[in-house]
ZADO-117728 format. One record per atom (N, C-alpha, C, CB): residue number from 1; residue in three letters; atom name; x, y, z. Coordinates in steps of 0.2 Angstrom, whole numbers, plus 2048, in hexadecimal, padded with zeros to 3 digits. Glycine has a CB too. Example, Ala and Ser with C-alpha at 12.3 -4.5 7.8 and 13.67 -1.06 7.14 Angstrom:
REM ZADO-117728
R     i    aa   at   east   north    up
R     1   ala    N    842     7E4   827
R     1   ala   CA    83E     7EA   827
R     1   ala    C    842     7F0   827
R     1   ala   CB    839     7EA   82D
R     2   ser    N    840     7F5   823
R     2   ser   CA    844     7FB   824
R     2   ser    C    840     800   827
R     2   ser   CB    846     7FD   81D
***
This chain:
REM ZADO-117728
R     i    aa   at   east   north    up
R     1   met    N    7F0     7B8   838
R     1   met   CA    7F5     7BB   835
R     1   met    C    7F3     7C1   831
R     1   met   CB    7F8     7B6   82F
R     2   glu    N    7F6     7C7   832
R     2   glu   CA    7F4     7CD   82F
R     2   glu    C    7F6     7CD   827
R     2   glu   CB    7F8     7D3   832
R     3   lys    N    7F2     7D0   823
R     3   lys   CA    7F3     7D0   81C
R     3   lys    C    7F5     7D7   81A
R     3   lys   CB    7EC     7CE   819
R     4   ile    N    7FA     7D6   815
R     4   ile   CA    7FD     7DC   812
R     4   ile    C    7FC     7DC   80B
R     4   ile   CB    804     7DD   814
R     5   leu    N    7F9     7E1   808
R     5   leu   CA    7F9     7E2   800
R     5   leu    C    7FE     7E7   7FE
R     5   leu   CB    7F2     7E3   7FE
R     6   ile    N    802     7E5   7FA
R     6   ile   CA    807     7E9   7F7
R     6   ile    C    805     7EB   7F0
R     6   ile   CB    80F     7E6   7F7
R     7   ile    N    804     7F1   7EE
R     7   ile   CA    802     7F3   7E8
R     7   ile    C    807     7F8   7E5
R     7   ile   CB    7FB     7F7   7E8
R     8   glu    N    80B     7F5   7E0
R     8   glu   CA    812     7F8   7DE
R     8   glu    C    813     7F5   7D7
R     8   glu   CB    817     7F6   7E4
R     9   asp    N    816     7F9   7D3
R     9   asp   CA    818     7F7   7CC
R     9   asp    C    81F     7F5   7CC
R     9   asp   CB    816     7FC   7C7
R    10   asp    N    823     7F7   7D1
R    10   asp   CA    82B     7F5   7D0
R    10   asp    C    82B     7EE   7D3
R    10   asp   CB    82F     7FA   7D5
R    11   gln    N    82D     7E9   7CE
R    11   gln   CA    82D     7E2   7CF
R    11   gln    C    833     7E0   7D5
R    11   gln   CB    82E     7DF   7C9
R    12   leu    N    838     7E4   7D4
R    12   leu   CA    83D     7E2   7D9
R    12   leu    C    83B     7E4   7E0
R    12   leu   CB    844     7E6   7D7
R    13   leu    N    838     7EA   7E1
R    13   leu   CA    836     7EC   7E8
R    13   leu    C    830     7E8   7EA
R    13   leu   CB    834     7F4   7E7
R    14   ile    N    82C     7E6   7E6
R    14   ile   CA    826     7E2   7E8
R    14   ile    C    829     7DB   7EB
R    14   ile   CB    821     7E1   7E3
R    15   lys    N    82D     7D8   7E7
R    15   lys   CA    830     7D2   7E9
R    15   lys    C    834     7D2   7F0
R    15   lys   CB    835     7CF   7E4
R    16   ala    N    838     7D8   7F0
R    16   ala   CA    83C     7D8   7F7
R    16   ala    C    837     7DA   7FD
R    16   ala   CB    840     7DF   7F6
R    17   leu    N    832     7DE   7FC
R    17   leu   CA    82D     7DF   801
R    17   leu    C    829     7D8   803
R    17   leu   CB    828     7E4   7FF
R    18   asn    N    827     7D5   7FE
R    18   asn   CA    824     7CE   7FF
R    18   asn    C    828     7CA   803
R    18   asn   CB    822     7CB   7F8
R    19   ile    N    82E     7C9   801
R    19   ile   CA    832     7C4   805
R    19   ile    C    833     7C6   80C
R    19   ile   CB    839     7C4   801
R    20   lys    N    835     7CD   80D
R    20   lys   CA    836     7CF   814
R    20   lys    C    82F     7CF   818
R    20   lys   CB    838     7D7   813
R    21   leu    N    82A     7D1   815
R    21   leu   CA    824     7D1   819
R    21   leu    C    821     7CA   81B
R    21   leu   CB    81E     7D5   815
R    22   thr    N    822     7C5   816
R    22   thr   CA    821     7BE   817
R    22   thr    C    825     7BB   81D
R    22   thr   CB    822     7BA   811
R    23   gln    N    82B     7BD   81D
R    23   gln   CA    830     7BB   822
R    23   gln    C    82E     7BD   829
R    23   gln   CB    837     7BD   821
R    24   glu    N    82B     7C3   829
R    24   glu   CA    828     7C6   82F
R    24   glu    C    822     7C4   831
R    24   glu   CB    828     7CE   82E
R    25   gly    N    81F     7BF   82E
R    25   gly   CA    819     7BC   830
R    25   gly    C    812     7BE   82D
R    25   gly   CB    818     7BC   837
R    26   phe    N    813     7C3   828
R    26   phe   CA    80D     7C6   825
R    26   phe    C    80B     7C1   81F
R    26   phe   CB    80E     7CD   822
R    27   glu    N    804     7C1   81D
R    27   glu   CA    802     7BE   817
R    27   glu    C    802     7C4   812
R    27   glu   CB    7FA     7BB   818
R    28   val    N    805     7C3   80C
R    28   val   CA    806     7C8   808
R    28   val    C    803     7C7   801
R    28   val   CB    80E     7C9   807
R    29   phe    N    800     7CC   7FE
R    29   phe   CA    7FD     7CC   7F8
R    29   phe    C    800     7D1   7F4
R    29   phe   CB    7F5     7CD   7F8
R    30   glu    N    800     7D1   7ED
R    30   glu   CA    803     7D5   7E9
R    30   glu    C    7FE     7D7   7E3
R    30   glu   CB    80A     7D3   7E6
R    31   ala    N    7FF     7DE   7E1
R    31   ala   CA    7FC     7E0   7DB
R    31   ala    C    801     7E5   7D8
R    31   ala   CB    7F5     7E4   7DC
R    32   arg    N    801     7E5   7D1
R    32   arg   CA    806     7E9   7CD
R    32   arg    C    803     7F0   7CB
R    32   arg   CB    809     7E5   7C8
R    33   asn    N    7FC     7F1   7CC
R    33   asn   CA    7F9     7F7   7CA
R    33   asn    C    7F3     7F8   7CE
R    33   asn   CB    7F7     7F7   7C2
R    34   gly    N    7F0     7FE   7CE
R    34   gly   CA    7EB     800   7D2
R    34   gly    C    7E4     7FC   7D0
R    34   gly   CB    7E9     807   7D1
R    35   glu    N    7E4     7FA   7CA
R    35   glu   CA    7DE     7F7   7C8
R    35   glu    C    7DE     7F0   7CB
R    35   glu   CB    7DD     7F6   7C0
R    36   asp    N    7E3     7EC   7CB
R    36   asp   CA    7E4     7E6   7CE
R    36   asp    C    7E4     7E6   7D6
R    36   asp   CB    7EA     7E2   7CB
R    37   gly    N    7E7     7EC   7D8
R    37   gly   CA    7E7     7ED   7DF
R    37   gly    C    7E0     7EE   7E2
R    37   gly   CB    7EB     7F3   7E1
R    38   leu    N    7DC     7F1   7DF
R    38   leu   CA    7D5     7F2   7E1
R    38   leu    C    7D1     7EB   7E2
R    38   leu   CB    7D1     7F7   7DD
R    39   lys    N    7D2     7E7   7DD
R    39   lys   CA    7CF     7E0   7DD
R    39   lys    C    7D2     7DC   7E2
R    39   lys   CB    7D0     7DD   7D6
R    40   met    N    7D9     7DC   7E3
R    40   met   CA    7DC     7D9   7E8
R    40   met    C    7DA     7DB   7EF
R    40   met   CB    7E4     7D9   7E8
R    41   ala    N    7D9     7E1   7F0
R    41   ala   CA    7D7     7E4   7F7
R    41   ala    C    7D0     7E2   7F8
R    41   ala   CB    7D7     7EC   7F7
R    42   glu    N    7CC     7E2   7F3
R    42   glu   CA    7C5     7E0   7F5
R    42   glu    C    7C4     7D8   7F6
R    42   glu   CB    7C0     7E1   7EE
R    43   ala    N    7C8     7D4   7F3
R    43   ala   CA    7C8     7CD   7F3
R    43   ala    C    7CB     7CB   7FA
R    43   ala   CB    7CC     7CA   7EE
R    44   his    N    7D1     7CE   7FC
R    44   his   CA    7D5     7CC   802
R    44   his    C    7D4     7D0   808
R    44   his   CB    7DC     7CC   800
R    45   lys    N    7D1     7D6   808
R    45   lys   CA    7D0     7DB   80D
R    45   lys    C    7D6     7DB   812
R    45   lys   CB    7C9     7D8   811
R    46   pro    N    7DB     7DE   80F
R    46   pro   CA    7E1     7DE   813
R    46   pro    C    7E1     7E2   819
R    46   pro   CB    7E7     7E0   80F
R    47   asp    N    7E5     7E1   81E
R    47   asp   CA    7E6     7E5   824
R    47   asp    C    7E9     7EC   822
R    47   asp   CB    7E9     7E2   82A
R    48   leu    N    7EE     7EC   81E
R    48   leu   CA    7F2     7F1   81C
R    48   leu    C    7F4     7F1   814
R    48   leu   CB    7F8     7F2   820
R    49   ile    N    7F3     7F7   811
R    49   ile   CA    7F5     7F7   80A
R    49   ile    C    7FC     7FC   809
R    49   ile   CB    7F0     7FA   805
R    50   leu    N    801     7F9   806
R    50   leu   CA    807     7FD   804
R    50   leu    C    806     7FF   7FD
R    50   leu   CB    80D     7F9   806
R    51   leu    N    805     805   7FC
R    51   leu   CA    802     808   7F5
R    51   leu    C    807     80D   7F2
R    51   leu   CB    7FC     80B   7F6
R    52   asp    N    809     80B   7EC
R    52   asp   CA    80D     810   7E7
R    52   asp    C    807     815   7E4
R    52   asp   CB    811     80C   7E2
R    53   ile    N    80A     81A   7E2
R    53   ile   CA    805     81F   7DE
R    53   ile    C    806     81E   7D7
R    53   ile   CB    807     826   7E0
R    54   leu    N    80C     81F   7D4
R    54   leu   CA    80D     81E   7CD
R    54   leu    C    80D     817   7CA
R    54   leu   CB    813     822   7CB
R    55   met    N    808     815   7C7
R    55   met   CA    807     80E   7C5
R    55   met    C    803     80E   7BE
R    55   met   CB    804     809   7CA
R    56   pro    N    804     809   7BA
R    56   pro   CA    800     808   7B4
R    56   pro    C    7F9     806   7B6
R    56   pro   CB    803     803   7B0
R    57   arg    N    7F4     807   7B1
R    57   arg   CA    7ED     805   7B1
R    57   arg    C    7E9     809   7B6
R    57   arg   CB    7ED     7FE   7B2
R    58   met    N    7EB     80A   7BC
R    58   met   CA    7E8     80E   7C1
R    58   met    C    7ED     811   7C6
R    58   met   CB    7E1     80B   7C4
R    59   asp    N    7ED     817   7C7
R    59   asp   CA    7F2     819   7CC
R    59   asp    C    7F0     818   7D3
R    59   asp   CB    7F4     821   7CB
R    60   gly    N    7F4     818   7D8
R    60   gly   CA    7F3     817   7DE
R    60   gly    C    7ED     81B   7E2
R    60   gly   CB    7F9     817   7E3
R    61   leu    N    7ED     822   7E0
R    61   leu   CA    7E8     826   7E3
R    61   leu    C    7E1     825   7E1
R    61   leu   CB    7EA     82D   7E2
R    62   thr    N    7E1     823   7DA
R    62   thr   CA    7DA     822   7D7
R    62   thr    C    7D8     81B   7DB
R    62   thr   CB    7DB     821   7D0
R    63   met    N    7DC     816   7DB
R    63   met   CA    7DA     810   7DE
R    63   met    C    7D8     811   7E6
R    63   met   CB    7E0     80B   7DE
R    64   leu    N    7DC     815   7E9
R    64   leu   CA    7DA     816   7F0
R    64   leu    C    7D3     81A   7F1
R    64   leu   CB    7E0     81B   7F3
R    65   lys    N    7D2     81F   7ED
R    65   lys   CA    7CB     822   7ED
R    65   lys    C    7C6     81D   7EB
R    65   lys   CB    7CB     828   7E8
R    66   lys    N    7C7     819   7E7
R    66   lys   CA    7C2     814   7E5
R    66   lys    C    7C1     80F   7EB
R    66   lys   CB    7C3     810   7DF
R    67   met    N    7C6     80D   7EE
R    67   met   CA    7C6     808   7F4
R    67   met    C    7C2     80C   7F9
R    67   met   CB    7CD     806   7F6
R    68   arg    N    7C4     812   7FB
R    68   arg   CA    7C1     816   800
R    68   arg    C    7B9     817   7FF
R    68   arg   CB    7C4     81C   801
R    69   ala    N    7B7     817   7F9
R    69   ala   CA    7B0     818   7F7
R    69   ala    C    7AC     811   7F7
R    69   ala   CB    7AF     81B   7F0
R    70   ser    N    7AF     80C   7F8
R    70   ser   CA    7AC     805   7F8
R    70   ser    C    7A9     804   7FF
R    70   ser   CB    7B1     800   7F6
R    71   ser    N    7A4     7FF   7FF
R    71   ser   CA    7A1     7FE   805
R    71   ser    C    7A5     7F9   809
R    71   ser   CB    79A     7FA   803
R    72   trp    N    7AA     7F5   807
R    72   trp   CA    7AD     7F1   80B
R    72   trp    C    7B4     7F3   80E
R    72   trp   CB    7AF     7EB   806
R    73   asp    N    7B6     7F9   80C
R    73   asp   CA    7BC     7FC   80E
R    73   asp    C    7BD     7FC   816
R    73   asp   CB    7BD     803   80B
R    74   gly    N    7B8     7FE   819
R    74   gly   CA    7B9     7FF   820
R    74   gly    C    7BF     804   822
R    74   gly   CB    7BB     7F8   824
R    75   asp    N    7C4     802   826
R    75   asp   CA    7C9     806   828
R    75   asp    C    7D0     803   826
R    75   asp   CB    7C9     808   82F
R    76   thr    N    7D0     801   820
R    76   thr   CA    7D7     7FE   81D
R    76   thr    C    7DC     803   81E
R    76   thr   CB    7D6     7FC   816
R    77   lys    N    7E2     801   821
R    77   lys   CA    7E7     805   822
R    77   lys    C    7EB     805   81B
R    77   lys   CB    7EC     802   828
R    78   val    N    7EE     80B   81A
R    78   val   CA    7F1     80C   813
R    78   val    C    7F8     811   815
R    78   val   CB    7ED     810   80E
R    79   leu    N    7FD     80E   812
R    79   leu   CA    803     812   812
R    79   leu    C    805     813   80B
R    79   leu   CB    809     80E   816
R    80   ile    N    807     819   809
R    80   ile   CA    809     81A   803
R    80   ile    C    811     81A   803
R    80   ile   CB    807     822   800
R    81   leu    N    813     816   7FE
R    81   leu   CA    81A     815   7FD
R    81   leu    C    81C     817   7F5
R    81   leu   CB    81D     80E   7FF
R    82   thr    N    81F     81D   7F4
R    82   thr   CA    81F     81F   7ED
R    82   thr    C    826     823   7ED
R    82   thr   CB    819     823   7EB
R    83   asn    N    827     825   7E7
R    83   asn   CA    82D     82A   7E6
R    83   asn    C    82A     831   7E4
R    83   asn   CB    831     828   7E0
R    84   tyr    N    823     831   7E3
R    84   tyr   CA    81F     837   7E1
R    84   tyr    C    81F     83C   7E7
R    84   tyr   CB    818     835   7DE
R    85   thr    N    821     842   7E6
R    85   thr   CA    821     847   7EC
R    85   thr    C    81D     84D   7EB
R    85   thr   CB    828     848   7ED
R    86   asp    N    819     84D   7E6
R    86   asp   CA    815     853   7E4
R    86   asp    C    811     855   7EA
R    86   asp   CB    811     852   7DE
R    87   lys    N    811     85B   7ED
R    87   lys   CA    80D     85D   7F3
R    87   lys    C    806     85C   7F2
R    87   lys   CB    80F     864   7F5
R    88   glu    N    803     85D   7EC
R    88   glu   CA    7FC     85D   7EB
R    88   glu    C    7FA     855   7EB
R    88   glu   CB    7FA     85F   7E4
R    89   arg    N    7FE     851   7E9
R    89   arg   CA    7FC     849   7E9
R    89   arg    C    7FD     847   7F0
R    89   arg   CB    801     845   7E4
R    90   val    N    802     849   7F4
R    90   val   CA    803     848   7FB
R    90   val    C    7FC     849   7FF
R    90   val   CB    809     84B   7FE
R    91   ser    N    7FA     850   7FE
R    91   ser   CA    7F4     852   801
R    91   ser    C    7EE     84E   7FF
R    91   ser   CB    7F3     859   7FF
R    92   glu    N    7EE     84C   7F9
R    92   glu   CA    7E8     848   7F6
R    92   glu    C    7E8     841   7FA
R    92   glu   CB    7E9     847   7EF
R    93   ala    N    7EE     83E   7FB
R    93   ala   CA    7EF     838   7FE
R    93   ala    C    7EC     838   805
R    93   ala   CB    7F6     835   7FE
R    94   phe    N    7EE     83D   809
R    94   phe   CA    7EC     83E   810
R    94   phe    C    7E5     83F   810
R    94   phe   CB    7F0     844   813
R    95   asn    N    7E2     842   80B
R    95   asn   CA    7DA     843   80B
R    95   asn    C    7D7     83C   80B
R    95   asn   CB    7D8     847   805
R    96   gln    N    7DA     837   809
R    96   gln   CA    7D8     830   808
R    96   gln    C    7D9     82C   80E
R    96   gln   CB    7DA     82D   802
R    97   tyr    N    7DB     82F   814
R    97   tyr   CA    7DC     82C   81A
R    97   tyr    C    7E2     827   81A
R    97   tyr   CB    7D6     829   81C
R    98   ile    N    7E8     829   817
R    98   ile   CA    7ED     825   818
R    98   ile    C    7F1     826   81E
R    98   ile   CB    7F2     826   812
R    99   leu    N    7F5     821   820
R    99   leu   CA    7F8     822   827
R    99   leu    C    7FF     825   826
R    99   leu   CB    7F9     81B   82A
R   100   arg    N    802     824   820
R   100   arg   CA    809     827   81F
R   100   arg    C    80B     827   818
R   100   arg   CB    80E     822   822
R   101   tyr    N    80E     82C   816
R   101   tyr   CA    810     82D   80F
R   101   tyr    C    818     82D   80F
R   101   tyr   CB    80E     834   80C
R   102   met    N    81B     827   80C
R   102   met   CA    822     826   80C
R   102   met    C    825     826   806
R   102   met   CB    823     81F   80F
R   103   val    N    82A     82A   805
R   103   val   CA    82E     82A   7FF
R   103   val    C    833     825   7FF
R   103   val   CB    832     831   7FE
R   104   lys    N    833     821   7FA
R   104   lys   CA    837     81A   7F9
R   104   lys    C    83E     81B   7FB
R   104   lys   CB    836     817   7F2
R   105   ser    N    841     821   7F8
R   105   ser   CA    848     822   7F9
R   105   ser    C    84A     823   800
R   105   ser   CB    84B     827   7F4
R   106   asp    N    845     825   804
R   106   asp   CA    847     826   80B
R   106   asp    C    846     821   810
R   106   asp   CB    842     82C   80D
R   107   trp    N    844     81B   80D
R   107   trp   CA    842     815   812
R   107   trp    C    846     80F   80F
R   107   trp   CB    83B     814   812
R   108   asp    N    849     80B   814
R   108   asp   CA    84B     804   812
R   108   asp    C    846     7FF   814
R   108   asp   CB    852     803   815
R   109   leu    N    847     7F9   812
R   109   leu   CA    842     7F3   813
R   109   leu    C    841     7F2   81A
R   109   leu   CB    845     7ED   810
R   110   asp    N    846     7F2   81E
R   110   asp   CA    845     7F2   826
R   110   asp    C    841     7F7   828
R   110   asp   CB    84C     7F1   829
R   111   gln    N    842     7FD   826
R   111   gln   CA    83E     803   829
R   111   gln    C    837     802   826
R   111   gln   CB    841     80A   826
R   112   ile    N    835     800   820
R   112   ile   CA    82F     7FF   81E
R   112   ile    C    82B     7FA   822
R   112   ile   CB    82F     7FD   816
R   113   val    N    82E     7F4   823
R   113   val   CA    82B     7EF   827
R   113   val    C    82A     7F2   82E
R   113   val   CB    830     7E9   827
R   114   ala    N    82E     7F5   831
R   114   ala   CA    82D     7F8   838
R   114   ala    C    827     7FD   838
R   114   ala   CB    833     7FC   83A
R   115   glu    N    826     801   833
R   115   glu   CA    821     805   832
R   115   glu    C    81A     802   831
R   115   glu   CB    822     80A   82C
R   116   ile    N    81A     7FC   82D
R   116   ile   CA    814     7F8   82D
R   116   ile    C    812     7F5   833
R   116   ile   CB    815     7F3   827
R   117   lys    N    817     7F2   837
R   117   lys   CA    816     7EF   83D
R   117   lys    C    813     7F5   842
R   117   lys   CB    81C     7EC   840
R   118   ser    N    816     7FA   842
R   118   ser   CA    813     800   847
R   118   ser    C    80C     802   845
R   118   ser   CB    818     806   847
R   119   lys    N    80A     802   83F
R   119   lys   CA    804     804   83D
R   119   lys    C    7FE     7FF   83E
R   119   lys   CB    804     806   836
R   120   leu    N    801     7F8   83F
R   120   leu   CA    7FC     7F3   840
R   120   leu    C    7FB     7F1   847
R   120   leu   CB    7FE     7ED   83C
R   121   lys    N    7FF     7F4   84C
R   121   lys   CA    7FE     7F3   853
R   121   lys    C    7F7     7F6   855
R   121   lys   CB    803     7F6   857
R   122   lys    N    7F4     7F2   859
R   122   lys   CA    7ED     7F3   85B
R   122   lys    C    7ED     7F9   860
R   122   lys   CB    7E9     7ED   85D
***
């Protein structure tokens, strides 16, 4: 079973994503900020991380940089799902080897799940 880690501070979105991804057969883990997300990623070594940028305690890009610098990261797939559209931050995210930068308002749940599935195909 493939593991997905959702790192997101919007409780309604994280709940909806968890339900939908669980129904699709994924094992889902959640974190509400980058600090907890980093710990969860290290503990569970997910196949894919769905990551927000603007979060309390540690933002998503800081978390991603720390994860990429760790010895266990390997090639963890990361999709950014955020409402943040600053071009400099988008560029910074791609420098951390993300697969996709998605703006929340442009994607519905079914599209997000389809994107996750497409990125996990071997």
